[in-house]
C-alpha positions as CSV (number, residue, x, y, z in Angstrom):
1,X,55.3,-16.2,37.2
2,X,53.2,-18.0,39.8
3,X,51.5,-15.9,42.5
4,X,49.5,-16.0,45.6
5,X,47.2,-13.2,46.7
6,X,45.2,-11.5,49.4
7,X,41.9,-10.0,48.3
8,X,40.0,-8.0,50.9
9,X,37.0,-5.8,50.3
10,X,37.6,-2.2,51.3
11,X,34.5,-2.2,53.5
12,X,36.2,-1.3,56.8
13,X,39.2,-2.2,58.9
14,X,40.6,-5.7,59.0
15,X,40.0,-7.7,62.1
16,X,42.3,-10.3,63.7
17,X,40.9,-13.1,61.6
18,X,41.4,-11.2,58.4
19,X,44.9,-10.3,59.5
20,X,45.9,-13.9,60.3
21,X,44.6,-15.1,57.0
22,X,46.7,-12.4,55.2
23,X,49.8,-13.5,57.1
24,X,49.1,-17.1,56.2
25,X,48.6,-16.2,52.6
26,X,52.0,-14.3,52.7
27,X,53.7,-17.3,54.3
28,X,52.3,-19.8,51.8
29,X,53.3,-17.7,48.9
30,X,56.8,-16.8,50.1
31,X,57.5,-20.4,51.2
32,X,56.8,-21.6,47.7
33,X,58.7,-18.9,45.8
34,X,55.6,-17.2,44.6
35,X,54.9,-13.5,44.1
36,X,52.3,-12.1,46.5
37,X,49.6,-9.7,45.2
38,X,47.1,-7.4,46.8
39,X,43.7,-7.1,45.1
40,X,40.8,-5.0,46.4
41,X,37.5,-6.6,45.6
42,X,35.6,-3.3,45.4
43,X,32.8,-4.1,42.8
44,X,30.1,-3.4,45.4
45,X,30.5,0.3,45.7
46,X,27.7,0.5,48.2
47,X,29.9,-1.4,50.8
48,X,33.1,0.6,50.1
49,X,34.2,2.7,53.1
50,X,36.2,5.8,52.3
51,X,39.8,5.4,53.4
52,X,39.6,1.7,54.3
53,X,42.0,0.8,51.5
54,X,44.8,2.9,53.0
55,X,44.1,1.7,56.5
56,X,44.1,-1.9,55.5
57,X,47.4,-1.6,53.7
58,X,48.9,0.3,56.6
59,X,47.8,-2.4,59.0
60,X,49.2,-5.2,56.8
61,X,52.5,-3.4,56.4
62,X,52.7,-2.9,60.2
63,X,52.5,-6.7,60.6
64,X,55.2,-7.3,57.9
65,X,52.9,-8.4,55.1
66,X,54.4,-7.0,51.9
67,X,53.2,-7.2,48.3
68,X,54.7,-7.4,44.8
69,X,53.6,-5.1,42.0
70,X,50.9,-2.5,41.9
71,X,47.6,-2.8,43.8
72,X,44.9,-4.4,41.7
73,X,41.3,-3.1,41.9
74,X,38.4,-5.0,40.5
75,X,36.6,-1.7,39.8
76,X,39.3,-1.0,37.2
77,X,39.0,-4.3,35.4
78,X,35.5,-4.4,33.9
79,X,36.9,-4.9,30.3
80,X,38.3,-8.3,31.4
81,X,35.0,-9.4,32.9
82,X,33.1,-8.3,29.8
83,X,35.4,-10.3,27.6
84,X,34.9,-13.4,29.8
85,X,31.1,-13.1,29.7
86,X,31.2,-12.5,25.9
87,X,33.2,-15.8,25.5
88,X,30.6,-17.7,27.6
89,X,27.7,-16.2,25.6
90,X,29.3,-17.2,22.3
91,X,29.2,-20.8,23.5
92,X,25.7,-20.5,24.9
93,X,27.0,-21.2,28.4
94,X,25.0,-18.4,30.1
95,X,21.3,-17.4,30.1
96,X,19.2,-14.5,31.4
97,X,17.6,-14.8,34.8
98,X,14.8,-12.6,36.0
99,X,14.1,-14.2,39.3
100,X,14.0,-12.3,42.6
101,X,15.3,-13.7,45.8
102,X,11.7,-14.5,46.8
103,X,11.1,-16.3,43.5
104,X,14.2,-18.5,44.1
105,X,13.2,-19.2,47.7
106,X,9.7,-20.2,46.9
107,X,10.4,-22.3,43.8
108,X,10.1,-26.1,43.9
109,X,13.3,-28.0,43.8
110,X,14.5,-31.5,43.0
111,X,14.6,-33.8,46.1
112,X,18.4,-34.0,46.2
113,X,19.1,-30.4,45.2
114,X,21.8,-28.7,47.3
115,X,20.6,-26.0,49.7
116,X,20.4,-22.6,48.1
117,X,20.9,-24.0,44.6
118,X,19.1,-22.2,41.8
119,X,16.1,-24.3,40.6
120,X,16.5,-23.4,36.9
121,X,13.3,-21.4,36.6
122,X,14.6,-19.2,33.8
123,X,16.8,-21.7,32.1
124,X,14.3,-22.8,29.4
125,X,12.3,-19.6,28.8
126,X,11.3,-18.9,25.2
127,X,12.4,-15.7,23.5
128,X,8.9,-14.3,23.8
129,X,8.9,-15.0,27.5
130,X,12.3,-13.4,27.9
131,X,11.1,-10.3,26.1
132,X,8.1,-10.1,28.4
133,X,10.4,-10.4,31.5
134,X,12.8,-7.8,30.2
135,X,10.0,-5.2,30.3
136,X,9.4,-6.0,34.0
137,X,13.0,-6.1,35.4
138,X,16.6,-6.2,34.3
139,X,18.1,-9.7,33.9
140,X,21.1,-11.3,35.7
141,X,23.1,-13.8,33.7
142,X,23.7,-17.3,35.0
143,X,26.1,-20.0,34.0
144,X,24.5,-23.0,32.4
145,X,25.8,-26.1,34.1
146,X,25.0,-29.8,34.5
147,X,24.1,-30.7,38.1
148,X,27.1,-32.9,38.8
149,X,29.6,-33.0,41.6
150,X,33.0,-31.5,41.1
151,X,36.0,-32.1,43.4
152,X,39.1,-30.1,44.0
153,X,42.1,-30.9,46.2
154,X,42.9,-28.7,49.2
155,X,46.2,-28.8,51.0
156,X,44.5,-28.9,54.4
157,X,41.0,-30.2,53.8
158,X,41.8,-32.9,51.3
159,X,39.0,-33.4,48.7
160,X,36.5,-30.6,48.6
161,X,33.3,-31.4,46.6
162,X,30.3,-29.4,45.6
163,X,27.4,-30.0,43.2
164,X,27.4,-27.5,40.4
165,X,24.5,-25.1,40.0
166,X,23.7,-22.2,37.8
167,X,25.7,-19.5,39.6
168,X,25.2,-15.8,38.7
169,X,28.1,-14.4,36.6
170,X,26.6,-10.9,36.0
171,X,24.2,-9.3,38.5
172,X,21.0,-7.6,37.3
173,X,22.6,-4.2,37.9
174,X,25.2,-5.1,35.2
175,X,28.1,-5.6,37.7
176,X,30.2,-8.8,37.4
177,X,29.4,-11.3,40.1
178,X,32.0,-12.4,42.7
179,X,32.6,-15.9,41.3
180,X,33.3,-14.6,37.8
181,X,35.5,-11.7,38.9
182,X,37.6,-13.9,41.2
183,X,38.2,-16.5,38.5
184,X,39.1,-14.0,35.8
185,X,41.4,-12.0,38.1
186,X,43.2,-15.0,39.5
187,X,43.9,-16.4,36.0
188,X,45.0,-13.2,34.3
189,X,47.3,-12.2,37.1
190,X,49.0,-15.6,37.4
191,X,47.5,-16.6,40.8
192,X,47.8,-20.3,41.1
193,X,47.7,-20.5,44.9
194,X,44.5,-19.4,46.7
195,X,44.7,-19.0,50.5
196,X,41.6,-17.9,52.3
197,X,39.3,-18.8,55.2
198,X,37.8,-22.3,55.3
199,X,34.3,-20.8,55.2
200,X,34.9,-20.2,51.5
201,X,36.0,-23.8,50.7
202,X,32.6,-24.7,49.2
203,X,33.0,-22.1,46.4
204,X,36.3,-23.7,45.2
205,X,34.8,-26.4,43.0
206,X,32.4,-24.0,41.3
207,X,35.2,-21.5,40.7
208,X,37.5,-24.2,39.4
209,X,34.8,-25.4,37.0
210,X,34.3,-21.8,35.7
211,X,38.1,-21.4,35.3
212,X,38.2,-24.6,33.2
213,X,35.4,-23.4,31.0
214,X,37.1,-20.0,30.4
215,X,40.7,-21.0,30.1
216,X,40.9,-24.7,29.4
217,X,41.1,-28.0,31.2
218,X,44.6,-27.3,32.5
219,X,43.4,-24.2,34.2
220,X,40.9,-26.3,36.2
221,X,43.6,-28.1,38.1
222,X,46.4,-25.5,38.2
223,X,45.3,-23.8,41.4
224,X,46.6,-24.9,44.8
225,X,43.8,-24.3,47.4
226,X,44.6,-23.7,51.0
227,X,41.5,-23.0,53.1
228,X,42.8,-22.0,56.6
229,X,41.0,-22.2,60.0
230,X,39.1,-19.1,61.1
231,X,39.8,-17.2,64.3
232,X,37.0,-17.8,66.7
233,X,35.6,-15.6,69.5
234,X,35.1,-16.8,73.1
235,X,31.8,-18.4,72.2
236,X,33.5,-20.5,69.5
237,X,31.9,-18.6,66.7
238,X,33.7,-16.9,63.8
239,X,35.3,-13.6,65.0
240,X,33.6,-10.5,63.8
241,X,34.0,-6.8,64.3
242,X,31.0,-6.8,66.7
243,X,33.2,-8.8,69.2
244,X,34.8,-5.6,70.4
245,X,38.5,-4.7,70.1
246,X,39.5,-6.8,67.2
247,X,41.1,-4.4,64.8
248,X,44.7,-3.2,65.0
249,X,43.7,0.4,65.7
250,X,41.4,-0.7,68.5
251,X,44.0,-3.0,70.0
252,X,46.7,-0.3,69.9
253,X,44.3,2.0,71.9
254,X,44.2,-0.7,74.5
255,X,48.0,-0.8,74.7
256,X,48.8,-3.7,72.3
257,X,51.4,-2.8,69.7
258,X,51.4,-4.0,66.1
259,X,54.4,-6.2,67.0
260,X,52.5,-7.7,69.9
261,X,49.5,-8.5,67.7
262,X,51.8,-10.0,65.1
263,X,53.4,-12.2,67.6
264,X,50.0,-13.3,69.1
265,X,48.9,-14.2,65.6
266,X,52.1,-16.2,64.9
267,X,51.8,-17.8,68.3
268,X,48.3,-19.1,67.5
269,X,49.9,-20.9,64.6
270,X,52.7,-22.4,66.6
271,X,55.3,-20.4,64.6
272,X,58.4,-18.5,65.7
273,X,57.7,-14.9,66.7
274,X,59.6,-11.7,66.1
275,X,59.1,-11.1,62.4
276,X,57.3,-12.8,59.5
277,X,60.7,-13.6,58.1
278,X,61.5,-15.5,61.2
279,X,58.2,-17.3,61.0
280,X,58.9,-18.2,57.4
281,X,61.9,-20.2,58.5
282,X,59.7,-22.7,60.4
283,X,56.7,-22.7,58.1
284,X,55.3,-25.4,55.9
285,X,51.6,-25.1,55.0
286,X,50.5,-28.7,55.5
287,X,52.7,-29.4,58.5
288,X,52.0,-26.1,60.3
289,X,48.3,-26.0,59.8
290,X,47.5,-29.7,60.0
291,X,49.2,-29.8,63.4
292,X,46.4,-27.8,64.9
293,X,45.8,-24.1,65.1
294,X,44.6,-22.2,68.1
295,X,41.2,-20.9,67.2
296,X,41.4,-17.9,69.5
297,X,44.2,-15.4,69.5
298,X,45.3,-14.5,73.0
299,X,47.1,-11.2,73.5
300,X,49.4,-10.6,76.4
301,X,48.4,-8.0,79.1
302,X,49.2,-4.6,77.7
303,X,51.7,-2.4,79.6
304,X,49.7,0.7,80.0
305,X,51.1,3.7,81.8
């Protein structure tokens, strides 16, 4: 059965931007009859904050965001990622990379290479060269791609294009990389609607390409992408935790109830307030979001004693 998902990292409390994206993902899934899944992207154990899973889930429930099925944790799914990498290796679609960040930064690039693209330094190493490098540092694994432009369709942004490069699929510490884990998890859990912040739109073509390699041509085009506007601070920049009282707990201390925060978030989308179910009655992804979204979320004055 088709599904949407919300996939935070358990690295701290969710802020208003995260919460609004979660609500939008819920509305998009429910308005199209999809299940809605919660997945914790917790592969980077060094960034995991103890207790943040529970606090995030509590905050989401307080706003009315509900989920279907058990919580999914990437840290419990290594076998799936290993299978995917083995399939890519069997087709010679990955290769070992020994470059440091400085190596990549300093390497010469083709004139029209996209910013940040891997220059292919390790792509054509001989077996002898690889053996020498292995003695110096552990290898990451990169996807072998042709430098061509790939385009996916987004409900809000229209065509989103990016030039493929050799993205990392396994980090040099042995952990699966973000792009691989996201693609494997989405496909194996039936996720065919991806709603997330518009800052991640550029990764969609690369992820769609990898999904097609792993699961066939139909898998490339089966995902509906909805990259939604970010909540901005007063300076017009992306809202962050450093902007002050931006989490539900912080706002409640200032006198703003969870209901008031939910209504402010819905109001910034031009949707009916009161409950998420009420908002669902007037929600259509393309019509609601294309009509213009308030970039800042304005809360009413709290009624403090």
